[in-house]
Z-matrix of the N, CA and C atoms (Angstrom, degrees):
N
C 1 1.466
C 2 1.534 1 109.44
N 3 1.308 2 116.94 1 132.38
C 4 1.461 3 122.09 2 177.07
C 5 1.524 4 109.26 3 -89.28
N 6 1.343 5 116.43 4 125.29
C 7 1.461 6 121.83 5 -178.32
C 8 1.529 7 108.81 6 -125.35
N 9 1.333 8 117.90 7 96.15
C 10 1.465 9 119.33 8 -179.41
C 11 1.533 10 110.98 9 -74.55
N 12 1.325 11 116.19 10 147.40
C 13 1.456 12 119.70 11 179.49
C 14 1.517 13 109.99 12 -161.05
N 15 1.306 14 115.98 13 159.52
C 16 1.457 15 124.63 14 169.96
C 17 1.523 16 105.98 15 -106.29
N 18 1.339 17 119.98 16 117.51
C 19 1.457 18 120.93 17 -169.51
C 20 1.531 19 115.63 18 -51.56
N 21 1.323 20 117.86 19 -48.71
C 22 1.458 21 118.35 20 -176.86
C 23 1.526 22 111.85 21 -68.39
N 24 1.334 23 117.56 22 -26.39
C 25 1.457 24 120.31 23 174.81
C 26 1.519 25 110.16 24 -74.58
N 27 1.337 26 115.54 25 -42.47
C 28 1.459 27 119.80 26 179.47
C 29 1.536 28 110.30 27 -61.01
N 30 1.328 29 116.87 28 -43.39
C 31 1.468 30 121.05 29 -175.91
C 32 1.535 31 111.98 30 -100.17
N 33 1.316 32 116.02 31 33.17
C 34 1.453 33 119.88 32 174.90
C 35 1.518 34 110.68 33 -64.24
N 36 1.334 35 116.19 34 134.18
C 37 1.456 36 120.13 35 179.61
C 38 1.525 37 110.72 36 -76.99
N 39 1.311 38 116.15 37 149.17
C 40 1.465 39 120.20 38 171.65
C 41 1.523 40 109.51 39 -62.55
N 42 1.300 41 116.39 40 149.01
C 43 1.462 42 120.61 41 -175.87
C 44 1.524 43 112.08 42 -74.00
N 45 1.324 44 117.68 43 -33.39
C 46 1.470 45 121.38 44 -179.08
C 47 1.527 46 108.96 45 -111.12
N 48 1.322 47 115.95 46 101.73
C 49 1.446 48 121.53 47 178.32
C 50 1.529 49 108.67 48 -106.43
N 51 1.315 50 115.66 49 139.39
C 52 1.468 51 120.36 50 -177.18
C 53 1.536 52 108.99 51 -124.49
N 54 1.336 53 116.74 52 79.77
C 55 1.466 54 120.17 53 -177.76
C 56 1.527 55 112.15 54 -69.51
N 57 1.335 56 114.47 55 144.90
C 58 1.461 57 122.15 56 171.60
C 59 1.523 58 107.88 57 -116.97
N 60 1.333 59 116.73 58 153.40
C 61 1.459 60 120.80 59 -175.63
C 62 1.518 61 109.40 60 -141.53
N 63 1.342 62 116.75 61 128.79
C 64 1.468 63 120.30 62 -179.19
C 65 1.513 64 112.56 63 -106.05
N 66 1.334 65 116.75 64 13.00
C 67 1.454 66 121.51 65 -178.54
C 68 1.507 67 113.33 66 100.08
N 69 1.352 68 116.97 67 -19.85
C 70 1.461 69 121.72 68 178.33
C 71 1.509 70 112.70 69 -129.27
N 72 1.317 71 117.26 70 -31.05
C 73 1.467 72 121.91 71 -171.95
C 74 1.531 73 109.74 72 -131.80
N 75 1.342 74 115.47 73 130.36
C 76 1.472 75 121.46 74 170.25
C 77 1.533 76 107.22 75 -88.84
N 78 1.331 77 117.06 76 133.82
C 79 1.458 78 122.15 77 177.28
C 80 1.529 79 108.39 78 -122.37
N 81 1.329 80 115.90 79 126.40
C 82 1.461 81 121.70 80 -179.59
C 83 1.517 82 108.35 81 -128.50
N 84 1.311 83 117.49 82 114.73
C 85 1.458 84 121.11 83 176.12
C 86 1.525 85 110.76 84 -88.35
N 87 1.341 86 114.46 85 154.80
C 88 1.472 87 121.27 86 178.49
C 89 1.524 88 111.63 87 55.58
N 90 1.331 89 115.65 88 52.78
C 91 1.470 90 120.54 89 -175.64
C 92 1.519 91 112.23 90 -67.07
N 93 1.333 92 116.83 91 -49.10
C 94 1.465 93 120.82 92 -172.42
C 95 1.518 94 111.57 93 -99.34
N 96 1.311 95 114.66 94 141.29
C 97 1.461 96 121.64 95 179.28
C 98 1.517 97 112.01 96 -68.86
N 99 1.347 98 116.92 97 -34.06
C 100 1.472 99 121.61 98 -172.32
C 101 1.526 100 111.82 99 -112.25
N 102 1.325 101 116.43 100 45.73
C 103 1.463 102 120.14 101 -173.74
C 104 1.532 103 111.51 102 -56.50
N 105 1.299 104 118.80 103 -42.60
C 106 1.471 105 120.67 104 -176.09
C 107 1.523 106 111.27 105 -61.40
N 108 1.332 107 116.99 106 -40.21
C 109 1.456 108 119.61 107 179.59
C 110 1.529 109 110.68 108 -73.40
N 111 1.336 110 117.25 109 -34.62
C 112 1.464 111 120.70 110 174.57
C 113 1.526 112 109.59 111 -58.77
N 114 1.335 113 116.28 112 -44.51
C 115 1.461 114 120.29 113 179.19
C 116 1.524 115 110.84 114 -62.10
N 117 1.328 116 117.11 115 -39.42
C 118 1.474 117 120.46 116 176.69
C 119 1.519 118 110.87 117 -61.75
N 120 1.324 119 117.33 118 -45.45
C 121 1.457 120 120.22 119 178.78
C 122 1.526 121 110.88 120 -61.77
N 123 1.315 122 116.49 121 -44.48
C 124 1.465 123 120.85 122 -176.29
C 125 1.517 124 112.76 123 -67.96
N 126 1.307 125 117.59 124 -30.86
C 127 1.470 126 119.69 125 -179.66
C 128 1.520 127 111.57 126 -87.09
N 129 1.315 128 118.15 127 2.55
C 130 1.454 129 122.32 128 174.78
C 131 1.529 130 111.41 129 -124.47
N 132 1.319 131 116.18 130 27.23
C 133 1.469 132 121.89 131 -174.41
C 134 1.525 133 110.45 132 -109.08
N 135 1.336 134 119.36 133 132.54
C 136 1.467 135 119.88 134 170.25
C 137 1.528 136 109.54 135 -67.47
N 138 1.318 137 117.09 136 144.51
C 139 1.468 138 120.18 137 -174.54
C 140 1.531 139 109.77 138 -126.53
N 141 1.325 140 115.38 139 129.39
C 142 1.465 141 122.31 140 -174.96
C 143 1.526 142 110.93 141 -92.68
N 144 1.325 143 116.65 142 144.02
C 145 1.450 144 122.41 143 179.36
C 146 1.530 145 111.09 144 -57.03
N 147 1.349 146 115.38 145 147.85
C 148 1.460 147 121.86 146 -176.15
C 149 1.533 148 107.93 147 -143.14
N 150 1.305 149 117.54 148 149.52
C 151 1.464 150 123.23 149 176.73
C 152 1.528 151 111.01 150 53.38
N 153 1.309 152 114.44 151 75.69
C 154 1.454 153 118.93 152 -176.65
C 155 1.534 154 109.57 153 -137.07
N 156 1.316 155 115.35 154 164.28
C 157 1.462 156 123.88 155 176.03
C 158 1.523 157 106.69 156 -156.41
N 159 1.330 158 118.69 157 172.53
C 160 1.475 159 119.35 158 178.85
C 161 1.529 160 113.92 159 -58.19
N 162 1.336 161 117.11 160 -25.84
C 163 1.471 162 120.15 161 -179.19
C 164 1.530 163 112.31 162 -110.70
N 165 1.316 164 116.60 163 14.81
C 166 1.469 165 121.33 164 -177.50
C 167 1.529 166 111.87 165 -65.08
N 168 1.330 167 115.42 166 151.42
C 169 1.460 168 121.85 167 173.37
C 170 1.534 169 111.08 168 -87.73
N 171 1.340 170 116.82 169 -2.44
C 172 1.465 171 120.41 170 178.57
C 173 1.527 172 109.69 171 -64.53
N 174 1.315 173 116.33 172 135.60
C 175 1.466 174 125.34 173 -176.01
C 176 1.540 175 111.69 174 68.77
N 177 1.334 176 116.96 175 11.46
C 178 1.471 177 121.92 176 172.31
C 179 1.524 178 110.08 177 -118.17
N 180 1.342 179 115.77 178 -52.23
C 181 1.465 180 121.02 179 177.99
C 182 1.518 181 112.35 180 -101.95
N 183 1.326 182 116.37 181 -20.22
C 184 1.465 183 120.96 182 -175.15
C 185 1.528 184 108.07 183 -162.69
N 186 1.329 185 115.67 184 167.44
C 187 1.458 186 122.29 185 168.11
C 188 1.537 187 108.02 186 -106.10
N 189 1.321 188 116.45 187 126.09
C 190 1.466 189 122.12 188 173.31
C 191 1.512 190 105.96 189 -126.00
N 192 1.328 191 117.08 190 113.00
C 193 1.471 192 121.69 191 -169.88
C 194 1.519 193 110.73 192 -133.02
N 195 1.338 194 115.40 193 157.67
C 196 1.460 195 120.25 194 -179.06
C 197 1.520 196 110.96 195 -144.05
N 198 1.324 197 117.76 196 88.85
C 199 1.469 198 119.51 197 171.24
C 200 1.526 199 110.75 198 -82.15
N 201 1.319 200 115.67 199 156.57
C 202 1.462 201 121.68 200 -178.80
C 203 1.518 202 109.44 201 -133.97
N 204 1.321 203 116.23 202 133.86
C 205 1.475 204 122.13 203 169.48
C 206 1.524 205 106.63 204 -96.21
N 207 1.324 206 117.35 205 115.30
C 208 1.466 207 120.89 206 -170.24
C 209 1.525 208 114.18 207 -72.83
N 210 1.332 209 117.64 208 -23.96
C 211 1.468 210 120.08 209 -179.57
C 212 1.538 211 110.41 210 57.53
N 213 1.335 212 115.57 211 55.08
C 214 1.473 213 121.87 212 -171.97
C 215 1.533 214 112.77 213 -59.79
N 216 1.306 215 117.69 214 -44.05
C 217 1.475 216 121.45 215 -172.95
C 218 1.520 217 109.23 216 -124.72
N 219 1.313 218 118.01 217 71.62
C 220 1.464 219 119.83 218 -173.74
C 221 1.526 220 113.19 219 -69.85
N 222 1.313 221 114.99 220 147.25
C 223 1.457 222 121.63 221 168.30
C 224 1.530 223 106.08 222 -67.86
N 225 1.331 224 116.59 223 110.74
C 226 1.470 225 121.06 224 -170.78
C 227 1.525 226 112.12 225 -58.56
N 228 1.309 227 117.08 226 -42.83
C 229 1.463 228 120.45 227 -177.65
C 230 1.527 229 111.00 228 -64.30
N 231 1.338 230 115.87 229 -44.35
C 232 1.461 231 119.59 230 -178.20
C 233 1.530 232 111.03 231 -71.56
N 234 1.332 233 116.56 232 -36.51
C 235 1.457 234 120.52 233 176.11
C 236 1.520 235 110.64 234 -60.50
N 237 1.337 236 116.58 235 -48.22
C 238 1.469 237 120.32 236 -179.72
C 239 1.523 238 111.15 237 -60.69
N 240 1.316 239 116.39 238 -39.49
C 241 1.466 240 120.19 239 -179.84
C 242 1.530 241 110.87 240 -65.64
N 243 1.323 242 116.73 241 -43.71
C 244 1.467 243 120.74 242 -179.66
C 245 1.517 244 111.51 243 -63.23
N 246 1.342 245 115.49 244 -48.78
C 247 1.466 246 119.42 245 -176.97
C 248 1.532 247 111.56 246 -69.98
N 249 1.319 248 117.46 247 -37.50
C 250 1.472 249 119.29 248 179.80
C 251 1.523 250 111.44 249 -67.84
N 252 1.334 251 116.67 250 -29.25
C 253 1.464 252 119.56 251 176.14
C 254 1.524 253 110.56 252 -63.03
N 255 1.333 254 117.09 253 -45.74
C 256 1.465 255 120.18 254 178.83
C 257 1.536 256 111.02 255 -66.58
N 258 1.313 257 117.14 256 -40.03
C 259 1.465 258 119.81 257 178.33
C 260 1.534 259 110.62 258 -61.00
N 261 1.318 260 116.64 259 -43.76
C 262 1.465 261 120.85 260 -178.55
C 263 1.531 262 111.31 261 -65.19
N 264 1.326 263 116.29 262 -42.70
C 265 1.457 264 119.68 263 179.28
C 266 1.527 265 111.02 264 -60.72
N 267 1.326 266 116.61 265 -45.47
C 268 1.461 267 120.24 266 -178.74
C 269 1.526 268 110.49 267 -67.33
N 270 1.319 269 117.02 268 -44.39
C 271 1.463 270 120.37 269 -179.49
C 272 1.524 271 111.52 270 -61.94
N 273 1.336 272 116.11 271 -42.27
C 274 1.463 273 120.55 272 -175.52
C 275 1.521 274 112.36 273 -72.70
N 276 1.321 275 117.01 274 -44.68
C 277 1.459 276 119.33 275 -173.81
C 278 1.536 277 112.41 276 -85.37
N 279 1.334 278 117.49 277 -34.73
C 280 1.458 279 119.30 278 -178.41
C 281 1.527 280 112.08 279 -98.21
N 282 1.316 281 116.61 280 2.65
C 283 1.461 282 122.47 281 173.86
C 284 1.524 283 112.42 282 53.39
N 285 1.327 284 115.79 283 45.39
C 286 1.457 285 119.78 284 178.12
C 287 1.518 286 110.61 285 -106.97
N 288 1.321 287 115.65 286 141.87
C 289 1.467 288 120.59 287 176.40
C 290 1.534 289 110.37 288 -106.57
N 291 1.329 290 116.63 289 5.46
C 292 1.462 291 120.45 290 -179.26
C 293 1.527 292 110.14 291 -71.15
N 294 1.323 293 116.18 292 147.47
C 295 1.453 294 121.36 293 175.58
C 296 1.529 295 108.78 294 -75.28
N 297 1.307 296 115.52 295 135.91
C 298 1.467 297 121.05 296 -172.86
C 299 1.524 298 110.62 297 -113.99
N 300 1.308 299 115.62 298 134.39
C 301 1.455 300 122.74 299 -179.56
C 302 1.525 301 109.45 300 -108.87
N 303 1.340 302 116.08 301 120.41
C 304 1.461 303 121.75 302 -176.83
C 305 1.528 304 108.07 303 -122.67
N 306 1.330 305 116.25 304 128.21
C 307 1.451 306 119.82 305 179.46
C 308 1.522 307 110.70 306 -71.56
N 309 1.333 308 116.35 307 151.72
C 310 1.471 309 121.02 308 -177.64
C 311 1.523 310 112.28 309 -81.87
N 312 1.353 311 117.59 310 -20.61
C 313 1.462 312 119.72 311 -173.33
C 314 1.530 313 111.23 312 -82.63
N 315 1.336 314 113.96 313 173.09
C 316 1.463 315 121.56 314 -176.20
C 317 1.539 316 107.99 315 -119.55
N 318 1.309 317 115.56 316 119.35
C 319 1.471 318 121.91 317 -175.85
C 320 1.533 319 108.49 318 -112.72
N 321 1.328 320 115.93 319 134.80
C 322 1.460 321 120.29 320 -176.61
C 323 1.522 322 110.55 321 -120.35
N 324 1.315 323 115.66 322 146.05
C 325 1.467 324 122.16 323 167.67
C 326 1.524 325 108.63 324 -107.72
N 327 1.323 326 115.66 325 124.46
C 328 1.470 327 122.04 326 176.76
C 329 1.536 328 107.46 327 -116.55
N 330 1.313 329 116.44 328 134.40
C 331 1.463 330 120.78 329 179.22
C 332 1.523 331 109.84 330 -141.19
N 333 1.353 332 115.59 331 141.35
C 334 1.459 333 120.95 332 177.56
C 335 1.527 334 108.91 333 -154.34
N 336 1.343 335 115.85 334 133.14
C 337 1.464 336 120.39 335 177.64
C 338 1.530 337 111.37 336 -75.03
N 339 1.309 338 116.03 337 144.25
C 340 1.464 339 121.57 338 170.49
C 341 1.535 340 111.23 339 -101.22
N 342 1.348 341 115.94 340 -7.19
C 343 1.461 342 120.78 341 177.40
C 344 1.523 343 109.25 342 -120.42
N 345 1.335 344 115.94 343 159.47
C 346 1.463 345 121.18 344 -179.83
C 347 1.532 346 110.38 345 -106.80
N 348 1.330 347 113.08 346 163.68
C 349 1.468 348 121.60 347 171.40
C 350 1.530 349 112.60 348 59.91
N 351 1.314 350 116.19 349 45.47
C 352 1.467 351 121.39 350 174.91
C 353 1.530 352 107.67 351 -74.25
N 354 1.342 353 119.98 352 133.51
C 355 1.462 354 120.97 353 -179.62
C 356 1.526 355 111.57 354 -69.55
N 357 1.337 356 116.18 355 157.83
C 358 1.463 357 121.04 356 -171.75
C 359 1.523 358 114.12 357 -73.82
N 360 1.341 359 117.57 358 -16.49
C 361 1.456 360 118.97 359 176.15
C 362 1.530 361 111.83 360 -74.36
N 363 1.325 362 116.92 361 -11.97
C 364 1.466 363 121.72 362 176.02
C 365 1.533 364 108.01 363 -93.41
N 366 1.322 365 114.76 364 120.62
C 367 1.467 366 120.64 365 -178.01
C 368 1.520 367 109.85 366 -135.93
N 369 1.324 368 115.62 367 174.67
C 370 1.461 369 119.62 368 176.37
C 371 1.522 370 109.35 369 -67.80
N 372 1.308 371 116.45 370 141.55
C 373 1.462 372 124.68 371 -166.68
C 374 1.541 373 112.08 372 -55.61
N 375 1.336 374 118.54 373 118.62
C 376 1.476 375 119.67 374 173.24
C 377 1.520 376 110.49 375 -62.51
N 378 1.330 377 116.08 376 146.80
C 379 1.460 378 119.58 377 -176.15
C 380 1.525 379 109.86 378 -163.31
N 381 1.314 380 115.21 379 171.04
C 382 1.457 381 122.72 380 172.86
C 383 1.521 382 108.19 381 -109.90
N 384 1.335 383 115.88 382 149.27
C 385 1.463 384 120.76 383 -179.52
C 386 1.515 385 111.00 384 -127.31
N 387 1.339 386 114.17 385 -156.61
C 388 1.455 387 120.53 386 -173.68
C 389 1.548 388 111.04 387 -82.01
N 390 1.291 389 116.47 388 -161.68
C 391 1.463 390 122.88 389 -167.99
C 392 1.539 391 112.05 390 -55.91
N 393 1.318 392 117.90 391 -57.23
C 394 1.467 393 121.76 392 173.57
C 395 1.536 394 109.15 393 -133.83
N 396 1.312 395 115.26 394 144.56
C 397 1.454 396 121.96 395 175.51
C 398 1.519 397 109.20 396 -106.68
N 399 1.331 398 115.17 397 136.82
C 400 1.457 399 121.93 398 171.93
C 401 1.529 400 106.44 399 -120.81
N 402 1.321 401 117.19 400 115.05
C 403 1.467 402 122.23 401 -178.76
C 404 1.520 403 108.44 402 -121.46
N 405 1.322 404 116.43 403 128.99
C 406 1.461 405 121.35 404 174.78
C 407 1.517 406 108.80 405 -118.93
N 408 1.315 407 116.08 406 125.18
C 409 1.464 408 121.70 407 179.29
C 410 1.526 409 109.68 408 -77.05
N 411 1.319 410 116.08 409 124.02
C 412 1.459 411 121.09 410 -176.69
C 413 1.534 412 112.04 411 -103.84
N 414 1.333 413 117.18 412 -43.65
C 415 1.472 414 117.69 413 -176.48
C 416 1.538 415 109.57 414 -66.87
N 417 1.357 416 117.41 415 156.16
C 418 1.461 417 120.63 416 -170.56
C 419 1.524 418 115.60 417 -93.42
N 420 1.350 419 119.62 418 15.70
C 421 1.472 420 119.09 419 -163.42
C 422 1.520 421 115.28 420 -95.83
N 423 1.336 422 119.06 421 -11.57
C 424 1.461 423 121.67 422 177.27
C 425 1.528 424 110.99 423 48.76
N 426 1.310 425 115.99 424 52.45
C 427 1.465 426 122.25 425 -172.25
C 428 1.526 427 109.70 426 -119.26
N 429 1.328 428 115.92 427 83.54
C 430 1.462 429 120.11 428 -178.34
C 431 1.515 430 110.95 429 97.13
N 432 1.336 431 115.91 430 -127.41
C 433 1.454 432 120.28 431 -178.67
C 434 1.508 433 110.79 432 153.20
N 435 1.330 434 116.87 433 -130.57
C 436 1.456 435 123.22 434 179.56
C 437 1.530 436 108.75 435 -125.15
N 438 1.317 437 116.42 436 126.89
C 439 1.467 438 121.52 437 177.67
C 440 1.518 439 109.26 438 -94.94
N 441 1.340 440 115.69 439 135.15
C 442 1.454 441 122.51 440 170.41
C 443 1.533 442 105.95 441 -107.12
N 444 1.342 443 115.84 442 124.52
C 445 1.461 444 121.47 443 -176.50
C 446 1.523 445 110.34 444 -105.13
N 447 1.339 446 115.50 445 161.78
C 448 1.461 447 119.92 446 167.44
C 449 1.535 448 107.62 447 -61.83
N 450 1.329 449 115.96 448 132.50
C 451 1.462 450 119.85 449 -177.58
C 452 1.532 451 111.46 450 -64.26
N 453 1.326 452 116.41 451 138.25
C 454 1.449 453 123.32 452 175.17
C 455 1.518 454 108.73 453 -164.26
N 456 1.317 455 116.21 454 164.83
C 457 1.456 456 120.25 455 175.68
C 458 1.521 457 109.90 456 -68.30
N 459 1.309 458 115.99 457 138.34
C 460 1.458 459 120.31 458 -178.02
C 461 1.521 460 109.10 459 -147.17
N 462 1.308 461 116.92 460 135.82
C 463 1.461 462 121.22 461 176.72
C 464 1.527 463 108.85 462 -76.65
N 465 1.319 464 116.04 463 122.72
C 466 1.459 465 120.89 464 -179.55
C 467 1.521 466 109.90 465 -89.76
N 468 1.309 467 116.59 466 112.53
C 469 1.455 468 121.96 467 -178.74
C 470 1.532 469 110.43 468 -129.88
N 471 1.331 470 115.03 469 39.56
C 472 1.459 471 119.28 470 -176.54
C 473 1.533 472 112.87 471 -64.47
N 474 1.343 473 116.38 472 -30.29
C 475 1.464 474 118.78 473 179.20
C 476 1.530 475 111.62 474 -67.91
N 477 1.338 476 116.07 475 -24.17
C 478 1.457 477 120.53 476 177.21
C 479 1.520 478 111.34 477 -85.97
N 480 1.327 479 115.58 478 -46.86
C 481 1.462 480 120.46 479 -176.91
C 482 1.508 481 108.12 480 -156.50
N 483 1.304 482 118.05 481 116.67
C 484 1.458 483 121.73 482 -179.28
C 485 1.531 484 111.36 483 -77.09
N 486 1.348 485 117.59 484 -8.29
C 487 1.455 486 122.43 485 176.29
C 488 1.532 487 109.75 486 -95.14
N 489 1.346 488 115.67 487 143.88
C 490 1.457 489 120.69 488 -170.24
C 491 1.519 490 109.79 489 -146.22
N 492 1.339 491 116.70 490 139.32
C 493 1.461 492 121.94 491 176.74
C 494 1.525 493 108.43 492 -81.28
N 495 1.340 494 116.89 493 112.68
C 496 1.467 495 121.47 494 -175.93
C 497 1.527 496 112.28 495 -94.75
N 498 1.317 497 118.53 496 12.79
C 499 1.470 498 121.96 497 -174.61
C 500 1.522 499 112.92 498 -53.43
N 501 1.323 500 118.02 499 -34.74
C 502 1.468 501 120.81 500 -175.84
C 503 1.528 502 112.57 501 -94.78
N 504 1.323 503 117.77 502 3.64
C 505 1.461 504 121.77 503 178.45
C 506 1.519 505 110.27 504 -98.30
N 507 1.323 506 115.23 505 151.80
C 508 1.472 507 120.63 506 177.63
C 509 1.523 508 108.97 507 -104.98
N 510 1.327 509 116.58 508 121.26
C 511 1.461 510 121.63 509 178.32
C 512 1.533 511 109.25 510 -82.88
N 513 1.324 512 117.20 511 123.61
C 514 1.459 513 121.62 512 174.87
C 515 1.515 514 111.17 513 -79.50
N 516 1.336 515 115.91 514 -42.80
C 517 1.472 516 120.09 515 -179.23
C 518 1.510 517 109.07 516 -164.01
N 519 1.311 518 115.54 517 156.79
C 520 1.461 519 122.27 518 171.28
C 521 1.519 520 107.24 519 -120.30
N 522 1.337 521 116.18 520 121.70
C 523 1.464 522 120.34 521 175.93
C 524 1.519 523 106.74 522 -88.06
N 525 1.330 524 118.41 523 111.73
C 526 1.472 525 120.41 524 -173.90
C 527 1.524 526 111.82 525 -63.74
N 528 1.317 527 114.74 526 140.81
C 529 1.468 528 120.19 527 175.00
C 530 1.535 529 109.05 528 -75.84
N 531 1.302 530 114.40 529 148.34
C 532 1.456 531 122.72 530 177.43
C 533 1.515 532 106.70 531 -155.84
N 534 1.334 533 119.05 532 134.89
C 535 1.469 534 119.22 533 -178.44
C 536 1.529 535 111.46 534 -53.86
N 537 1.346 536 115.01 535 130.57
C 538 1.455 537 122.91 536 176.90
C 539 1.532 538 112.75 537 71.30
N 540 1.320 539 116.44 538 19.02
C 541 1.480 540 121.03 539 174.41
C 542 1.529 541 108.74 540 -93.34
N 543 1.321 542 116.41 541 134.01
C 544 1.460 543 123.57 542 177.60
C 545 1.517 544 109.18 543 -111.08
N 546 1.338 545 116.20 544 137.03
C 547 1.455 546 120.28 545 173.45
C 548 1.525 547 108.52 546 -125.51
N 549 1.330 548 115.79 547 144.60
C 550 1.463 549 122.58 548 -179.16
C 551 1.517 550 107.95 549 -131.67
N 552 1.342 551 117.20 550 129.67
C 553 1.454 552 120.32 551 -179.39
C 554 1.534 553 109.43 552 -156.34
N 555 1.317 554 117.56 553 160.22
C 556 1.482 555 120.48 554 178.12
C 557 1.510 556 110.64 555 -66.40
N 558 1.318 557 116.41 556 135.55
C 559 1.451 558 121.11 557 -179.51
C 560 1.514 559 113.85 558 -70.64
N 561 1.359 560 117.36 559 -11.44
C 562 1.462 561 118.20 560 178.31
C 563 1.518 562 112.69 561 -82.21
N 564 1.348 563 116.77 562 4.71
C 565 1.463 564 120.67 563 168.09
C 566 1.518 565 108.27 564 -86.20
N 567 1.326 566 117.47 565 132.40
C 568 1.463 567 120.30 566 176.37
C 569 1.527 568 107.86 567 -66.86
N 570 1.334 569 115.83 568 124.75
C 571 1.457 570 119.42 569 -173.00
C 572 1.523 571 110.26 570 -149.79
N 573 1.317 572 115.88 571 165.41
C 574 1.460 573 120.93 572 176.45
C 575 1.512 574 110.05 573 -172.74
N 576 1.315 575 115.68 574 159.23
C 577 1.455 576 120.01 575 176.09
C 578 1.528 577 110.54 576 -62.87
N 579 1.336 578 115.24 577 139.92
C 580 1.470 579 121.41 578 -179.94
C 581 1.513 580 108.25 579 -121.96
N 582 1.332 581 116.25 580 129.07
C 583 1.468 582 121.98 581 -179.37
C 584 1.517 583 108.65 582 -114.30
N 585 1.313 584 116.53 583 123.27
C 586 1.472 585 120.97 584 -178.47
C 587 1.529 586 110.98 585 -76.66
N 588 1.311 587 117.05 586 -47.67
C 589 1.472 588 122.69 587 -179.81
C 590 1.520 589 107.82 588 -124.74
N 591 1.312 590 117.14 589 101.77
C 592 1.465 591 120.50 590 -174.50
C 593 1.528 592 112.22 591 -60.76
N 594 1.318 593 118.36 592 -30.50
C 595 1.462 594 120.19 593 -176.53
C 596 1.526 595 112.36 594 -65.57
N 597 1.346 596 116.69 595 -26.17
C 598 1.474 597 119.76 596 175.81
C 599 1.524 598 109.91 597 -57.47
N 600 1.336 599 115.90 598 -39.88
C 601 1.463 600 120.06 599 -178.76
C 602 1.525 601 112.48 600 -94.48
N 603 1.308 602 116.87 601 13.48
C 604 1.458 603 120.49 602 162.47
C 605 1.530 604 109.29 603 -84.51
N 606 1.320 605 115.45 604 -35.10
C 607 1.466 606 120.67 605 -177.38
C 608 1.536 607 111.90 606 -96.34
N 609 1.321 608 117.21 607 -17.03
C 610 1.462 609 121.51 608 -175.66
C 611 1.524 610 109.81 609 -136.35
N 612 1.332 611 115.09 610 165.17
C 613 1.457 612 121.39 611 178.94
C 614 1.529 613 110.80 612 -92.61
N 615 1.326 614 115.93 613 138.41
C 616 1.467 615 122.34 614 167.82
C 617 1.521 616 106.69 615 -89.94
N 618 1.324 617 117.36 616 122.66
C 619 1.467 618 121.59 617 -173.54
C 620 1.529 619 109.72 618 -129.20
N 621 1.317 620 116.62 619 122.82
C 622 1.458 621 123.16 620 174.40
C 623 1.525 622 109.55 621 -126.26
N 624 1.306 623 115.84 622 147.01
C 625 1.465 624 123.25 623 167.67
C 626 1.516 625 107.52 624 -97.98
N 627 1.336 626 117.58 625 130.54
C 628 1.460 627 120.45 626 -175.22
C 629 1.529 628 110.38 627 -127.37
N 630 1.322 629 115.68 628 141.41
C 631 1.460 630 122.63 629 172.79
C 632 1.533 631 107.96 630 -134.45
N 633 1.321 632 116.43 631 140.25
C 634 1.457 633 121.15 632 173.43
C 635 1.529 634 107.72 633 -109.99
N 636 1.307 635 115.73 634 128.58
C 637 1.463 636 121.48 635 -177.57
C 638 1.529 637 108.50 636 -110.26
N 639 1.312 638 115.71 637 118.27
C 640 1.465 639 121.95 638 -172.23
C 641 1.500 640 111.70 639 -109.42
N 642 1.333 641 115.25 640 159.23
C 643 1.456 642 120.11 641 169.74
C 644 1.517 643 110.07 642 -71.51
N 645 1.333 644 117.14 643 138.17
C 646 1.465 645 119.74 644 175.56
C 647 1.518 646 109.71 645 -73.77
């Protein structure tokens, strides 16, 4: 199905946002005005392989993909409004005066199991990221969310296997996924996708929109 759209119109923010903050994570429900159409676009999008190597389990045990909407010709006014909203939220809640650089494009993480009955100690690979992470849950299944772990040294082997045994890690909190919910947190927190019922994502795709916000 062909679904035409203008990116900044498609990803227009709702006018009334009510962020909550627990000291580490900002949570914003109902982020996008056009969530239903975003879901339509995302469920009709080709998805390119991501995090792979010659010995990777990607496309063998699971699909891990990353399509990108480039946003070639953004509506300048709407782009500025969207990006300034994220800058204001981060500045206000995290009390930072640093200048923040946010990319204009839209990057997605798509994940789907090729096997069934994966045990719950196996989760998406915990890792560290850039200055701030902005994750918006797109799929409608409310199945897990994002786990924040106690920080520790960890070998990053996502290119080999994006699945990881978390038995020896301590979970500080799980931010539950909810359609059109956005979470913002510092990337220096050890974190990773958390799946409550792996079989849900054997039959369906786990879809997140991700942005990394860097210091200029």
